[in-house]
N, C-alpha and C positions, 0 to 999 in steps of 0.2 A: 563643426569643422568649417562651416561656411565663412567664418570670420578670418580663416587663414588665406582665402583666395578671393581676389576680385578681378574683374575682367579688364580693367584699364591697364595697359602695358606700363604706364608711368609708375604704377605701384609695384612693379615686379621686384624691386630690390627688397621691399618689405616682405613680399611673398617668399622670396628665397630664404630669408632668415627664418621665417615661420615654418617653412617646410622642413628645414633641418631640425628645428625643435620638435616637430611632429615625428620625424624619423627617429630621433633619440627616444621619444616616448614609446614608439613601437618596439624598440629593442628591449624595453623593460617588461613587455606584456606578451608572453610567449604561449598563452593558452590558445588552443585552436578552435575556431568555429566550424561547424559542420552542417549548418542548416540549409544551405543552398545546393543545387545540383549542378555539377560541372558538365561541360560538353568538350571533349577533346578527341582528336582523330589521328594524330601523327605519332608513329614510332620513329624516334630520331635517328639521324644518320651518324656515321662515324668518320672523322677526318683521317686522312692517311698519315701515318708516321713516316719518319725518314729511315733509311738503312743505317745511318750512324746511330740514331737513338736506339734502334732495335739491337744493334751490336753492343752498345754500352750497357743496355739492360742485361745482356748475357755476362758482361764483365762484372756488373754489380752482383748478380746472383752467385757467380763464382767466388767473388771476394767475400761474400757472407759465409760461404762454406769453408773458405780458407782462414779467414781472420776471426770468425765467430761473431756473436751478437753484441758483445760488450763494446760500447762506444761506437757501434757501427752506424755510419751515416750513408744511407743509400744514395742520397742526392749527390754526394761527392763524385761518384763514378760517372754519372751522366753529365757532369760539368767538366769532365776532362776533355782536353783538346788533343787531336792526333798530331804526331810529328811527321808521320808518313801517310800515304793514301790509305783509304779504308781497306782496300783489297790486300795490301801487304800486311797491314796490322791484324786483320782478321785471320789471315793465313798463319801468322806467327802465334796467335792466340790458340788456334785449333791444333797447333803442333806442340803445345805445352804438355809435358808429362803429367799424367793423371793416375790416381790410385783409388782403390776401393769402389764400392758399388755406385757411389755418387760421382765418381770421376773427380775427386778433390785434387786441386793443384797445391803444391807445397807453398808455404809462406815465402821461402826464399825465391822460388821460381816466379811466383806472382809479383813479388816486389820488383824483381829484376825486369820482368816484362813491362810493368807499369812505368818504371823509370826510363826504360829504353824507348817505349813507343808513345808516351804521353807527356805533354806539358802539364804542370800543376793546375788544378782547378783555380780559377781566378787570374791566371796569367793572360787570359784573353782580354782583360781590361787593364788600362794603364792609368796611373794617377794623372789628374788634370787640375791645373790651377785656375779656378773660375775667374773670368775677366772682371767680374763685377763685385768681387769680394774685397772689403776693406775691414780692418780690425774693429773699428767702431763706426758704423754708418751714421751719417747725419740724420738726426731725428729718430734714432733707434729707441724704441720703447720709452717714449717721453714721460709716461706716467709712473715709471719705475724710478723712485728716488733713493730708496735704501741702498747704500753703497755695497753691502754684502750681496744683496739680491742682484744688483746690477752687475757686479763682478761675475757672479755665477751665470747670468744670462749671456754675458759676452763670451764666457767659456763654451756655452752651448752653441752660440753663434759661430765660434771658431771651428766647430766640428764639420761645417760645410766643406772645408778644405780637405778634411780626412775622408769624406764620403764621396767626393767628386771624382769621376772617372771619364775616360773616353774609350770607345771600342778600339782595340789594337789594330794596327795596319794588317796584321796577319789575318784577322777575321774579315776585314774588308777585301783582302786580296784572295783569300782561300776559305770562303765561308763553309765549304763542304767538309772542312776539317774540324768544325766547331759546332756545338749546340747553341752557343751565344749568337743572337741575331745581330746583323750589321746595322745598328742604329746610326743615323747620320750625324747626330749632335751629342754633346756631352751629357752625362747622366749623373744622377745622385742615387747611390745604392743604399739599401737598409743597413748593410754591414753584416759581419759574422759570416755564416754559411750562405747568406742570401747575397750572391755575387752578381746580381742582375737587377734591372728595373722591374718593379711591380706596379700593376695598374692603380689600385685604389690607394696604395701607400703614397703614390705620387701626388694625390690631392693634398694630403697632410704635409708632405714635403713642400709643396708649393705654398701652402699657407705660411709655413715657416720661412721660406725664401722671401716671400713678400714682406714679412715682418723685418727681415734682414736687408730689405731694399735691393735684393738680388734679382732684378726683373729679367735680365737677359738669360740667366740660368733657368728661371721659371719658364720662360718662353721656349727655351731649348727642350725642356722636358715635354711640353705640349707638342712641339714639332715632331719629337720621336713617337709620341702616341698617335699623332695624325699619320705618320709613316706606317705604323702598324695597321691602322684602319684602311689606308690605301692599298696595303699589301694583302691583308687577310680578310678585310670586310668588317673587322671589329678590333677592339683593343684586346690583346691577349692578356691572360692572367699575369704573365711575365715575359721578358724578352729572351726566351729560350725556345728552341725548336720543339721541345717536349710540352710546351704550354699552349700549343696551337689548338688544343682540343676544348678550350674554355676561355671565358672572359673573367671579369670580376665586377663588383658593383660599379655601374656606369656613371662615373663622375667627371668625364672629360669636359662636358659642357660647363660644369661648375668651376673647373680650373680656368677655362677660357674666360668665363664671366668674372671671376675674381681678379684675373690679370688685367682685363679690360677696365674694370672699375678703378684700378690703381694707375694704369698707364694710358688709357684712351687710345690704345693701339688698334686702329681700324683695320690695318693690313693683317694683323693676327686673326681678327674676326673673319675677314674675307677668306683667309686660308683655311680656317677651322670649320666654317659652316658646312661645306659639302661633306666633310668627314662626320660631322655631328648628325647630318641627315641620314648618312649611311648607317651610323651606329644605332640611331633610333629605329631604322628599319630592321636591323638585326634583332633588337630586343622585342620587336613586335612581329617577328617571323613566326612561322608555324610551330617551331620547336619550343619557343618561349611563351607564345600566346595561348591563353586558355579562356574560353568563353563561359561565363557563369550566368545562369538565369536566376533572377531573384524571385521572391515570393509573389511579386506583382506581375511576373511574366516578362520583365525587361531583361534584355541581354547586356552583359558588361564584359568588356575585354580587359583582362589583367595579365600580368607576366610572372614568370617563375624562373628559377635557375635551372638550366638544363645543359649539361656538358655534352659536347659532340663526341662522345667516347663511351665505350663499354668494355674496357680492358683495364688492367692495373695501371695506375699512374706511373709513368717511367721514373719519375724522381722518387717514388716510394714503392716501386714494383714489388720488392720482396715483402714489404709490410702488407700491401694489399692482398697479395696471394695468400699469405698466412691467414689474414682475416677471412678471406673468401673460402678457405678450406672447409669451413663449417657447412657450406652448401654442396649438394651432390649434383644438382642439375646445372647444365651450362647456362641456360637462360636465367636462372636465379643468380648465378655469378655475374653475368653480364649486367643485370639490373643493379646489383650491389655496386659493381664498379662504376656504373653511370651515376648512382646516387652519391658515392664517395667523391667523384670528380665534381659533381654539381655542388656538393657542400664546400669543396675547395673554391669553386667559382663564387660562392657567396661571401668568401672572406671569413666565414665562421667555421673554420676547420680546426677543431671540430666542436660541435655543441650538441647537447641533448635536445636542443630545439628541433633538430631534424630527425630524431629517433622516435619510433613508435613505442619502444620500451627504453626508457632513459638509462637503464643499467646494461643494455646490450647494444654494442656498437654496430653489429650486423643488421640491426633493424632500421638503419638509415633509410629515409624515404623522402629525400630532398625534393625530388621531381614531382612528388604528390602534394607539395605545399606551395601555396601562393603567399609569399612573404609581404608583410606590410611595408617594410623599409625599402625593398627593391622597387615596389610600385611608387613609393614616395620619391625615390631617386629618379625614376623615369618621369614622374610628374614634374619634378624640378628641371629635368632635361628639356621637357617640352616647353616649360616657361622660359628657360634660358634661350632655347632656339628662337622663340618668339621675340625675346628681347634683342638678341643678336641680329635677327633678321631686320628688326626695326632700325638698329644702328646702321645697317647697310641700305636702308630705304626699300627693303623688300616687303612691301605691304601684304602681298598675297600669302607669302610664307608665314608672316607674323600672324595674320588672321586665322590661317589654317591651324597653326599650332596652338593658338588660344582656344580654338574649338576642341582640339584633341585633348588639351589639358583639362578643359571643363568636363569632358566625358570621363577622363580618368579620375578626376576629383569625385564625380558622382559615383563611379564604380567603387572607389575606396570607401565612401560613406555607406553605400548600399551593402557591400560584401563584407567589409572588415569591421565596421562599427558595431560594438555591442553596447546598447543603451543601458542595460542593467549594470554592467561593470564600468561603464563610462570610459571604455578603452577601444582602440583599434586593435584587432586580434588577427593573427595569421589564419589563413583558411586552408583546411586540409581537404583535398579531393576525396570523393567517396571511396570507402575501403574497396580495394581490388581494382581500382582504376589506375591503369598504367598507360601513359601516353607520352 
């Protein structure tokens, strides 16, 4: 792996390309190494939810009892926006006629209640015409010569107009009525039931926007993510109040790096660097950081996914409760909920990669695994920060992060590398270790 990394900042562009190649390699090698001993000490905290989210989870559970499981989407109900204040809406909900042991609300009554007190999911975003969109950008995919392929590529390019949104004025003026967060700039959404910005999706969105020469739209996405860091201390999984309990693979620095390489926008770098430093601290905080001692007695700091949550995920509350019903103890349920949310933080939701028993979902143990790819993303973040600090003439930060990157490179080689298999492998913490 030493050929991937060199200490001279002038070679960082090549390092970044190689690091993503390594990341892709790690995704294909899911066997877990268990030869080293972990040291960890922290049982993680839980972030507070909002009264609105708590209420919408109640609506979600009632809707499942009323409408049944067929085609039921729990996320729909936590994406609803209130027409009136929460107190009035909750009072009307509590006064709905109920029947049977489970207090089921009739289909008619629940439909009338939802239509009366809520706007449709997705109404909190409005269509937005991107200022930098043109039907065929100058210099668009110059190597694509085949007319049919080029025509198809332009059709894909045109989708940016369909996926571009802005947060509605209602969200900005009365954020307490919405789970959508009041982002300051235009957004690009994944589409379908995903009616909000997502963190690591945004990296791939930006790569596409850069190919489409839509540099201002790409910068707006980064500005929104910086807003989340400034507000919460990290980039959320997505721009909803119920996603404040976790992040996603940390690719903000890669977004800034890619945009800078295309635009040389120093002001964007200047605006982004403080947020990147804050995000780096988050991924190296006590809940994410685990110290591993290798066979030679050297300690290495590596990172893991660790949601700040031990309850059902609000967007999937009914599903998580059903899964957790196999556990009898409250502490077991809480650990399961944390591992489920942490798997969602990884972006691999869900994969047998995180399970002790690949045929049993409830054996998720995400927080007990140090993933290769997460640590490669953070290594790239450290190299990106060093590069961007150099752009700003901040020599001390550049040198500091080159040292930090070198230490993580050594940790990756020492802990993850399996010489026999010729692969970097995820590392599972010792059985029974929960931290």
